[in-house]
N, C-alpha and C positions, 0 to 999 in steps of 0.2 A: 504491498499500498504505501501510494506517496507522503510524503509528512505532510503539506498541504489538505490532505484526506482526511487523515488522521487529528489533524486542529478542528476542520469542520467539524468532524464525528462529535470530537467535544463541547463542540460549540451549537449542536444542531439546537438545543432548548431554547438557546437564546437565538438562533436564526427564527425557530417558531415566533417566540414571545415576541421580536420585533415585526414580523409576517403580521401578525395579529394585533399590535398597538393600531391604536384608532389614529395617531396621526397620518399614520400606513394607508388602511385601510377606508380612508376617509378623503386624502389625497387623490388616492386611485379612482374612487369614486367622482371627486369634482366638487365634496361638498364640506373639504379643509374649512377653517374659518381663516379669513384674509391676513387677521393678527397674527394666527399661530404659525402661518406660512411666514410671513414678515417675521417672525422670531428666529427661525429657520434660517431664512436669508441673510439676517444681520449678525446673529451668533456663527453660521456656519464660514460667513466670511473673517472673522476674527479666526477661527480653527484655520483653516486653509493656510493663513499667514504664517502658523506655527506647523503645521505639516508640511510645507515647505522648506519651513528650517530646518523637520527631521531627515528631512531625503536628503538638503544639502549637507548634515551632520555625517550621514551613511554615506555620503561619497567621498568623504575624506577618512574614511576609516575600511574603506574596498581595496584591496591589495592586487585586483586585475584592473587592468583600463577599459573594458570592456564594460563592466561594472561600475567602474567610476564615472567614466561617461554617460550613460542608463542613469543613475542616482542623479546627478547634476541635473540631465537632461529634465526627470520629471518636477525637480523642483522647480526650475526656469518655466514648464508645461502648466505646473498649477498655478504659479503668478503671472502668466500673460495669457493663457484660455480660461482657464477653470474662473480664475477671477473677475475676465470678465465677461462669463455668465453671471455668476452674484450681481455686476454690476448691471448686466440689463436686466434679472428679477428687478433687483430693487430698486430701476427706474421704471419699473409700472406701477410701484407702491409712492411714488413721488421722493424718495428715498436717493439723494446725491452720495456723491463717493465720499466726503467730507464726512456725512452723517453715521456713512460704515466705519470709517475709521472711527471714529468715536464712539461708537458703540460698547459700551462697557461689558467685558463679558460676563455669563451667567454663571453660577456655580458650578454647574455643571461641565459649561465648556470650560471652567477655569481649571477643574478634575482631572479632565481629559486631555486637554494639552501640556499640562505640567507632567502626567504621567507619561505622555509621547516624548517632550524636552529631557524628562530624566531619563529614561531609557535608553536616548539618543547620547546622552555625554556619558553615560557611565555604563551602560549595557552591549553587549558582544554586537557587531555585526548581524549574528544570528538572530538574536535580540529584539534587534531594531526590525529587521524583515518578520518574524511573527508578529510586532506589537502594529505597522503599518496593514498589514494584509486583515484585518475584518474590516477596516475601512474599505479597501477596493472591492474587494469578491462579496460585501455585503450589499452595499450600493449597487451594484449587477444582480444580484437573486433576490433583491426588493423591489428593485424598479423591474426585472421582467415578469416578478409576483403582479405588480402593480397593472403592467401591461395585458397582464392575463383576466383580472377581474373586472379592468377597466370598462364601462358602458359609454362607448364612444369617446369622442376629443373634445375636451373642455380647458379652463383657465392653466390646471397645471401638466398636460399633454408634455409642453415642453420640457419638464424635469422627467420624465418618464420617459424620452426620449432622447435624451442626455447620458441616462447614466444605462440606457439600451444602445449606444453609438456603438457601429467600429472601432472606433478611435479607441471607447473607454474600455471594450471587449478586452482590445490588445494591452491593452494597460494594465489590466486585471491580470492577461494572461503571462504577462511577464513579471506581475509583481508573484505570480505563483509559484510559476518559476524560481525564482528566487528563492521562496520560503523551499523549493523541494532540493534546491542545491547544498542551500545551509543544512536541512536537515541530514544531508547525506553528508554534508564534509567536516559537519560537526558532533555528532551523535551524542557527546556529551552535553549538549546543549537543551538537549531535544526536551527536559521537565522546566528550563528555563524560556524556554520558546514557548510552549505551551502555557504557561503562566503569562508570558505576556502577550501573548493570543488574546487568551479569555478577559484580559483586565482591560484591552481594548475593545474586544467584544461587550462585555455590559457596558459599558460604557457609549458606545454607540447608541444601543437600547434607551440610556438616560438620557443621550441627546433627542430621541425623537419624545422622548416623557418632556424635557424639559421645553423645546418648542412648542408641546402643544396644550400645557399649563402656563406658558409665558412667563417660565420662570425668572425669579428676579433675586435680590438681596434682602427685600421688605426692610429697607433703612432708607 
């Protein structure tokens, strides 16, 4: 069994919970409260800045040129392309780039990005590979699920299309292969990789919840 499949088996219950979360089911139906989606846009924008940092730091830890080039390329892609998507989503809600940049991270967003960056700085390349995998594979799997249950086009169709696009599928396939290579090369790190994977997967679930309840600090 490929190591990525072992991780997905370990996180199957988390994947199921994500697919059943009301943010996901209502987005697929086109009935999600616009304020909840706006919260996701704002928080994911802040999240992606640190996600790009994760790939950049991972690139400095890679020991072969191809892996280094690809990791640094993804960091650039996130900043150049995926951030543009979020700016486009935000513009639909009258949120300009300055407002996005001034958005305060919600507690869950802080927890997730801090976890990723701590793994990036203190963990091995194998742990980083496992920590970033739930975001990549999770969004594809959940967007595919949304596409299956969606009843026609609606205001959230571009979200579903983006995360089921061929370009995103290619990124996920590379991430999966990266996890498998690390699993093969570093068998002594399998437990640490699984811990990193499950932590990120749980925080992915909490991210949907954060957006749905429009989580704040209450201060």
